[in-house]
C-alpha positions as CSV (number, residue, x, y, z in Angstrom):
1,M,39.4,59.0,79.3
2,G,41.4,57.1,82.0
3,C,41.6,53.3,82.2
4,Q,39.7,53.4,85.5
5,M,36.8,55.3,84.0
6,R,36.7,53.0,81.0
7,L,36.5,50.0,83.3
8,K,33.6,51.5,85.3
9,L,31.7,52.1,82.0
10,V,32.3,48.5,80.9
11,I,31.1,47.1,84.2
12,R,28.1,49.4,84.2
13,G,27.2,48.3,80.7
14,A,27.6,44.7,81.5
15,A,25.4,45.1,84.6
16,T,22.7,46.8,82.5
17,I,22.7,43.9,80.0
18,L,22.6,41.4,82.8
19,L,19.7,43.3,84.5
20,N,17.7,43.3,81.2
21,F,18.3,39.6,80.7
22,L,17.2,38.9,84.3
23,V,14.0,41.0,83.7
24,I,13.2,39.0,80.6
25,I,13.8,35.7,82.4
26,A,11.7,36.8,85.4
27,S,8.8,38.0,83.3
28,A,8.7,34.8,81.2
29,A,6.0,32.4,82.2
30,D,5.3,28.8,81.3
31,P,2.6,28.6,78.7
32,S,-0.8,27.3,79.9
33,H,-1.6,26.0,76.4
34,P,1.7,24.8,75.0
35,F,2.0,23.7,71.4
36,P,0.7,21.2,70.3
37,A,-2.7,22.1,71.7
38,H,-4.9,19.4,70.0
39,T,-8.1,21.3,70.2
40,P,-11.5,19.4,69.9
41,Y,-13.3,21.1,67.0
42,A,-17.0,21.1,66.2
43,P,-18.7,17.6,65.9
44,G,-18.5,16.2,62.4
45,S,-15.4,18.2,61.4
46,I,-12.3,16.4,60.1
47,L,-8.5,16.7,60.1
48,P,-6.1,15.5,57.4
49,N,-6.1,11.7,58.1
50,H,-3.2,10.6,55.8
51,R,-0.7,11.8,58.3
52,T,-0.5,11.0,62.0
53,Q,-1.1,13.7,64.6
54,A,2.6,13.7,65.4
55,Q,3.4,14.3,61.7
56,L,0.9,17.2,61.5
57,D,2.5,18.8,64.6
58,D,5.9,18.4,63.1
59,D,4.7,19.9,59.8
60,V,3.5,23.0,61.7
61,R,6.8,23.2,63.6
62,A,8.8,23.1,60.4
63,F,6.7,25.7,58.7
64,Y,7.0,27.9,61.7
65,D,10.8,27.6,61.7
66,Y,10.7,28.8,58.1
67,W,8.1,31.5,58.7
68,K,10.1,33.1,61.5
69,K,12.4,34.7,58.9
70,Y,9.8,37.4,58.7
71,V,10.2,38.2,62.4
72,I,12.7,41.1,62.5
73,A,14.3,42.9,65.4
74,A,13.3,46.6,65.2
75,G,15.0,48.6,67.9
76,T,14.5,48.7,71.6
77,T,12.1,50.1,74.1
78,S,13.1,52.8,76.6
79,D,14.1,50.1,79.1
80,G,16.2,48.2,76.6
81,R,13.8,45.4,75.5
82,T,13.9,44.3,71.8
83,M,11.0,45.2,69.7
84,Y,10.0,43.0,66.7
85,R,8.1,43.6,63.5
86,I,6.8,41.3,60.7
87,S,8.6,42.1,57.5
88,F,6.6,42.6,54.3
89,G,8.9,40.1,52.7
90,S,11.0,40.2,49.5
91,T,9.0,42.9,47.8
92,N,9.8,45.5,50.5
93,P,11.6,43.9,53.5
94,A,11.9,47.2,55.3
95,R,8.1,47.7,55.4
96,T,5.6,46.4,57.9
97,V,1.9,46.6,57.8
98,S,-0.5,46.2,60.7
99,E,-2.1,43.2,59.0
100,G,1.3,41.4,59.3
101,Q,1.9,42.5,62.8
102,G,-1.5,41.0,63.7
103,F,-0.7,37.7,61.9
104,G,2.5,37.5,64.0
105,M,0.8,38.3,67.2
106,V,-1.7,35.4,66.7
107,I,0.9,32.9,65.4
108,V,3.6,33.4,68.1
109,P,1.5,32.7,71.2
110,L,-0.1,29.7,69.5
111,M,3.5,28.3,69.1
112,A,4.5,28.9,72.7
113,G,5.8,25.7,74.2
114,Y,7.6,24.9,71.0
115,D,9.2,28.3,70.7
116,A,11.0,29.0,74.1
117,N,11.2,32.7,73.1
118,A,7.6,33.1,72.2
119,Q,6.7,35.5,75.0
120,Q,9.7,37.7,74.5
121,I,9.0,37.9,70.8
122,F,5.3,38.5,71.4
123,D,6.1,41.4,73.8
124,G,8.4,42.9,71.2
125,L,5.7,42.7,68.5
126,Y,3.3,44.4,70.8
127,E,5.7,47.1,71.8
128,F,6.4,47.8,68.1
129,A,2.7,48.1,67.4
130,M,2.4,50.5,70.4
131,A,5.3,52.6,69.1
132,H,3.4,53.2,65.8
133,P,-0.1,54.3,66.6
134,S,-2.7,55.6,64.2
135,H,-2.9,59.4,64.2
136,I,-6.7,59.2,64.4
137,E,-7.4,56.6,67.1
138,N,-4.2,56.1,69.1
139,R,-5.4,52.8,70.6
140,L,-5.0,51.3,67.1
141,M,-1.9,50.8,64.9
142,A,-0.8,52.8,61.9
143,W,-1.5,50.5,58.9
144,E,2.0,50.8,57.5
145,V,5.5,51.4,58.9
146,P,7.5,53.4,58.0
147,E,4.6,55.8,58.1
148,I,4.0,57.9,54.9
149,E,1.9,61.0,55.4
150,K,0.4,61.1,51.9
151,H,-0.8,57.5,52.4
152,G,-2.5,58.3,55.7
153,I,-1.2,57.5,59.1
154,D,-4.3,55.7,60.1
155,S,-5.6,52.1,60.8
156,A,-6.7,49.1,58.8
157,F,-9.3,47.0,60.5
158,D,-7.8,43.5,60.1
159,G,-4.5,44.3,61.7
160,D,-5.9,45.6,65.0
161,A,-8.5,42.8,65.1
162,D,-5.7,40.2,65.1
163,I,-3.6,42.2,67.5
164,A,-6.5,42.3,70.0
165,Y,-7.0,38.5,69.5
166,G,-3.3,37.9,70.0
167,L,-3.4,39.9,73.3
168,M,-6.2,37.7,74.5
169,L,-4.2,34.6,73.5
170,A,-1.2,36.0,75.4
171,D,-3.4,36.6,78.5
172,A,-4.7,33.0,78.4
173,Q,-1.2,31.7,77.6
174,W,1.0,33.5,80.1
175,G,-1.3,35.6,82.4
176,S,-1.2,39.3,82.7
177,S,1.1,39.9,85.7
178,G,4.4,40.2,83.7
179,T,6.0,43.0,81.8
180,V,2.8,43.6,79.7
181,D,-0.6,43.5,81.2
182,Y,-2.1,41.6,78.2
183,A,-5.7,41.7,79.5
184,A,-5.7,45.5,80.0
185,A,-4.0,45.9,76.6
186,A,-6.6,43.7,74.9
187,N,-9.5,45.6,76.5
188,A,-8.0,48.9,75.3
189,R,-7.5,47.6,71.8
190,I,-11.0,46.1,71.6
191,A,-12.5,49.4,72.9
192,G,-10.6,51.3,70.2
193,I,-11.8,48.9,67.5
194,L,-15.4,49.3,68.6
195,A,-15.3,53.0,69.0
196,A,-13.4,53.9,65.8
197,T,-13.9,51.0,63.3
198,I,-17.3,49.5,63.8
199,G,-20.2,51.4,62.2
200,A,-22.5,53.1,64.7
201,Q,-25.6,52.0,62.9
202,S,-24.4,49.3,60.5
203,R,-22.4,47.4,63.2
204,L,-20.1,46.3,60.4
205,P,-16.3,46.6,60.3
206,L,-15.2,49.9,58.7
207,L,-12.2,49.8,56.3
208,G,-10.2,51.7,59.0
209,D,-10.5,54.6,61.5
210,W,-10.1,57.0,58.5
211,V,-13.7,56.3,57.4
212,N,-16.2,58.8,58.5
213,D,-19.1,56.5,59.2
214,T,-21.8,59.2,59.3
215,S,-21.1,61.6,56.5
216,G,-18.7,59.9,54.1
217,K,-19.7,59.7,50.5
218,R,-17.6,56.9,48.9
219,Y,-16.4,55.2,52.0
220,T,-19.0,54.8,54.8
221,Q,-20.1,52.5,57.5
222,F,-21.9,50.5,54.8
223,T,-18.8,49.9,52.7
224,T,-16.8,47.0,54.1
225,R,-14.2,44.4,53.4
226,S,-15.3,40.7,53.5
227,S,-11.9,39.5,54.9
228,D,-12.6,41.7,58.0
229,F,-15.5,39.4,58.9
230,M,-13.6,37.7,61.7
231,L,-16.6,36.1,63.3
232,G,-14.6,34.0,65.8
233,H,-12.7,37.1,66.9
234,F,-15.9,39.0,67.4
235,R,-17.5,36.3,69.6
236,A,-14.3,36.1,71.7
237,Y,-14.3,39.9,72.1
238,G,-17.8,39.7,73.5
239,R,-16.9,36.9,75.9
240,F,-13.7,38.8,77.0
241,T,-15.4,42.1,77.6
242,S,-19.0,41.0,78.4
243,D,-20.1,43.5,75.8
244,A,-23.2,42.4,73.9
245,A,-22.4,44.9,71.0
246,W,-20.2,42.1,69.6
247,T,-23.2,39.8,69.2
248,D,-24.8,42.5,67.0
249,V,-21.6,42.7,64.9
250,V,-21.7,38.9,64.4
251,N,-25.3,38.9,63.4
252,R,-25.1,41.8,61.1
253,T,-22.0,40.4,59.4
254,Q,-23.6,37.0,58.8
255,T,-26.7,38.8,57.4
256,V,-24.4,40.5,54.8
257,I,-22.7,37.2,53.9
258,D,-26.0,35.4,53.4
259,S,-27.3,38.3,51.2
260,I,-24.3,38.2,48.9
261,Q,-24.4,34.4,48.6
262,A,-28.1,34.4,47.9
263,T,-28.0,37.2,45.3
264,Y,-24.5,37.2,43.6
265,S,-22.8,33.9,44.3
266,I,-25.5,31.3,44.4
267,E,-23.3,28.6,42.8
268,S,-19.9,29.5,44.3
269,G,-20.7,31.0,47.7
270,L,-17.8,33.3,47.2
271,L,-17.6,36.8,48.6
272,P,-16.1,39.9,47.0
273,D,-13.0,41.7,48.3
274,F,-15.2,44.8,49.0
275,I,-18.9,45.2,49.6
276,V,-21.0,48.4,49.2
277,K,-24.5,49.4,50.2
278,A,-24.4,46.9,53.0
279,G,-27.2,48.7,54.8
280,K,-30.1,47.2,52.9
281,K,-29.0,45.4,49.7
282,P,-25.3,44.5,49.9
283,K,-23.6,44.3,46.6
284,P,-20.0,43.7,45.3
285,A,-18.0,46.9,45.0
286,P,-17.3,48.3,41.6
287,G,-13.9,47.9,40.1
288,G,-11.5,50.6,41.3
289,F,-13.4,51.1,44.5
290,L,-10.3,51.0,46.7
291,E,-7.5,48.8,45.5
292,G,-8.0,47.8,41.8
293,P,-10.2,46.5,39.0
294,L,-11.0,43.3,40.9
295,D,-12.4,44.9,44.0
296,G,-15.8,43.2,43.4
297,A,-14.2,39.8,42.8
298,Y,-13.0,37.0,45.1
299,Y,-9.4,38.1,45.1
300,Y,-6.4,38.8,47.4
301,N,-8.6,40.1,50.3
302,A,-11.5,37.7,50.1
303,G,-9.2,34.7,49.7
304,R,-9.0,34.7,53.5
305,D,-12.7,34.3,54.0
306,P,-12.9,30.4,54.0
307,W,-10.3,30.4,56.7
308,R,-11.9,33.1,58.8
309,I,-15.5,31.9,58.5
310,G,-14.4,28.2,58.6
311,T,-12.4,28.7,61.8
312,D,-15.5,30.2,63.5
313,A,-17.5,27.2,62.6
314,L,-14.8,24.8,63.8
315,I,-14.2,26.6,67.1
316,N,-17.6,27.8,68.0
317,G,-19.8,25.2,66.3
318,D,-21.9,28.0,64.7
319,A,-24.4,26.5,62.2
320,T,-24.7,29.7,60.1
321,S,-20.9,30.0,59.6
322,K,-20.8,26.3,58.7
323,T,-23.6,26.7,56.1
324,E,-21.8,29.7,54.6
325,V,-18.4,28.1,54.4
326,L,-19.6,24.8,53.1
327,K,-20.8,26.5,50.0
328,M,-17.3,27.8,49.4
329,A,-15.8,24.3,50.1
330,A,-18.1,22.6,47.6
331,F,-17.2,25.2,45.0
332,F,-13.4,24.7,45.4
333,K,-13.8,20.9,45.3
334,K,-15.9,21.0,42.2
335,V,-14.0,23.7,40.2
336,S,-10.7,21.9,40.8
337,G,-12.0,18.4,40.2
338,G,-10.6,17.5,43.6
339,D,-7.1,18.6,42.6
340,P,-6.1,21.7,44.6
341,M,-3.3,22.5,42.2
342,K,-6.0,23.6,39.8
343,I,-7.5,26.2,42.2
344,R,-6.9,29.5,40.5
345,A,-5.7,32.8,42.0
346,G,-9.0,34.6,42.0
347,Y,-12.6,34.2,40.7
348,T,-15.6,36.2,39.8
349,L,-18.6,35.6,42.1
350,A,-20.1,33.5,39.3
351,G,-17.2,31.2,39.7
352,K,-15.1,32.0,36.6
353,P,-11.3,32.5,37.0
354,V,-10.4,36.2,36.8
355,R,-7.9,37.4,34.2
356,N,-4.2,36.4,34.8
357,S,-5.1,33.9,37.5
358,N,-3.8,30.7,35.9
359,F,-1.3,29.8,38.6
360,F,-1.1,28.1,41.9
361,T,-0.7,30.0,45.2
362,S,-1.1,28.6,48.7
363,F,-2.9,31.9,49.6
364,F,-6.1,30.7,47.8
365,V,-5.6,27.0,48.5
366,A,-4.8,26.8,52.2
367,P,-8.1,28.6,53.3
368,A,-10.0,26.2,51.1
369,G,-8.6,23.4,53.2
370,V,-10.0,25.0,56.4
371,A,-13.4,25.1,54.7
372,A,-13.2,21.5,53.7
373,M,-12.7,20.5,57.3
374,L,-16.4,21.0,57.8
375,D,-17.4,18.4,55.3
376,P,-16.6,14.7,56.1
377,G,-17.2,13.9,52.5
378,S,-14.2,16.0,51.5
379,Q,-11.5,13.9,53.3
380,D,-9.5,13.2,50.2
381,F,-9.7,16.8,49.0
382,L,-8.6,18.1,52.4
383,N,-5.7,15.7,52.4
384,A,-4.7,16.9,49.0
385,V,-4.9,20.5,50.0
386,Y,-2.8,19.9,53.0
387,D,-0.1,18.2,50.9
388,A,-0.2,21.0,48.4
389,V,0.5,23.7,50.9
390,R,2.5,22.2,53.8
391,N,5.9,22.6,52.1
392,D,5.0,25.5,49.8
393,H,7.0,28.6,50.5
394,E,6.2,31.9,48.7
395,D,6.3,35.3,50.4
396,Y,5.2,37.1,53.6
397,Y,1.5,37.3,52.8
398,E,1.0,33.9,51.4
399,D,3.2,32.2,54.0
400,S,1.5,34.0,56.9
401,V,-2.0,32.9,55.8
402,T,-0.7,29.4,55.1
403,M,1.0,29.2,58.5
404,L,-2.3,30.1,60.3
405,C,-4.3,27.7,58.1
406,M,-1.9,24.9,58.9
407,I,-2.3,25.6,62.6
408,V,-6.0,25.2,62.1
409,M,-5.8,22.1,59.8
410,S,-3.5,20.3,62.3
411,G,-6.0,20.7,65.1
412,N,-3.9,23.3,67.0
413,F,-5.9,26.5,66.9
414,W,-7.7,27.4,70.1
415,D,-10.0,30.1,71.4
416,A,-8.5,32.7,73.7
417,T,-11.7,32.8,75.8
418,K,-12.6,29.1,76.3
């Protein structure tokens, strides 16, 4: 190849890089809700009061800087834009699950204004999700990447629920006239969730689009995962789409929560990882139902419940969610004697620690802090929880949940539709 030809190729390559850079700059928009947001929560709720608001904000910034190690460049789109994925962490860094992609797509737009690259990263996370669709409902994401046929190339409810909420945050943050039409993408994702992962009669979240909600035997529209009870998301979907179906989902979900608390966890208020027979008399799933022997206990799925339900009470001021989550808050305060370092890694619904749970992990502690925010009498406990988790670094799952809980506990979570 002659020198002249090589020079032309170099110039052409440089021009392409410059063009892509200019496209990114042109599509970036100033955030409408820059971090820190300082959102007013429901009357009577509390924040940690042993640190100033500026310190709380700085704590979130510091944790975010650390958490970003899970954000990994993952190839490019056809027009040369970088895609991003959320790494599964030290146990399998090459793996990504839709749950993690959803966590990332909620965290990143909330941190816009601090992170100057938030919109570029968010768009890359979205493009990665779009590049790996479920083979059942292609508006949803495959639950794991790389996809493994024998595991099923299908969806998991929580990942898409957070992805949809993240798209609504992005629309509120940057508008939808840039590279990605966030509003259209959110509407498509919400429609896919409703069509493929909400039971036609139960109006409860399915485990994923792989569940046959009409003729399944073991997994049906009446078998559900309590950590998928994202009440605040459901309310926001309803406001965003003007679809009353989401009100039915909220009401049915809260009915199931109330039934479990009244029948199986009167003292603790805890919910099991999985629930069966949710049509008439909901009950904890038996061991080995889907993931392991503790499927009917408060374990590594249900540990998210105090954060999800508590956030709904804080943002929407819902009295039912507040009552439900205060039962959990009271349990954690009592069982730990006010010392969050004594909260164990899993409990039976009767409130007894499960086997091999005698260790501290922020995964179970940070959500308890969100629950405590609804009880003004738990100020000291909330402060202790916050101190226990704000500098605690573990792995992808624990750190992502803690990151989200710290955003809430610092007063910086906001609703995409308000």
